[in-house]
N, C-alpha and C positions, 0 to 999 in steps of 0.2 A: 716405855717412856717414863720419865721420872714422875710425872703427874698421876700415873696409874697406881703408884704405891699408896697403900692405906695411910702410912705415916704422914705423907705429904698432904693428904686430904684432911686429916685431923688438924694439921697445923694451919690449914687455910692458905697455904702458900704453895702453889704448884711448882715454884722454882726451888723449893727447899729439898736438898737431896735426902733420900731415905738411907737407913742404915745399910752399910755395905757399899754405898756408892762413892765414898770418899776416895778410895784408892784409884778408881777409874777417873774420877774428876781431877785428882792430883796429877795423874799421868797425862791427861789430855789438855789440861788447862793452859799449859805454857807451850804446847806444841803448835806454834804458829807458822811453821815452815811452809806447809802446803797453802795456808791462807795467804801468806805474804807473797808467795810465788804466783798464786792465782790472781791476786789483786794487781801485782806488777804486770802480769801478762795481759790482764784486762785493760789496765791503763795504757800499756804500749799499743794494744790493738785500737783503743779509742784514739790515741794520738795518730797512729798510722791512718786510720779511717778519715780523721779530720784533714790530715795532710793530703790524702788522696782526693778528697772532695774539693779541697782548695785548688790543687793543681788541675784536676779534671775540669773544674768550673772555669779556670783561666783558659784552658784549651778550647772548651766549648764556646766561651764568649769571643775568643779571638777568631773563631771560624763561623760564628753565627751570621755575619753579614756576607760571608764569602760562599757558604755552602747551603744548599737546600737541606731540609730535614732528612730527606731520603739519602742524600750524599753523606751527611753527617753520620747517620745510622750505619751506612755501608762502611764508612771509615772506621767506626768503632769495632764493627765485626771483623774487619780486615786486620786491625791491630791485635785483637784477641786471637785470631787464627794464626798470625805470624808468631805470637808468643807461644802458642800451642806447638807449632811446628818446631820452633827453636828448642823447646824443652824436650820434645820427643827425640830430636837429634842428640841432645845432650845425654838423655837416658840411654840411647843406643850406643853412644860413645863409651859410657861407663860400663855398659853390659859387655861390650867387646873387650874392654880391659880386664874385667872379671873372668871372661872366658879364656883370655890369653894367660892369665895367672894360674888358672885351674888346669 
């Protein structure tokens, strides 16, 4: 860590780079690719999460007067199981294509 260098302790500034650090700092200072992608992915996930919550909330509200809590919970589980079955069939379909190609 930079603050472990004696030269930075003498300067009283733990953020001051020590001798020999300038090349590494120069090479990494402007490399924001991973940070930008990570922040973008995080922002997209936050937006998707908010959108999911909004839509799911609308669904629950529309059913709250019509379904008991047990039926609502059962419906949520049924939807998740249907999605799981669908994706398993899709995975099997693509596995069969790969087998046919090989």
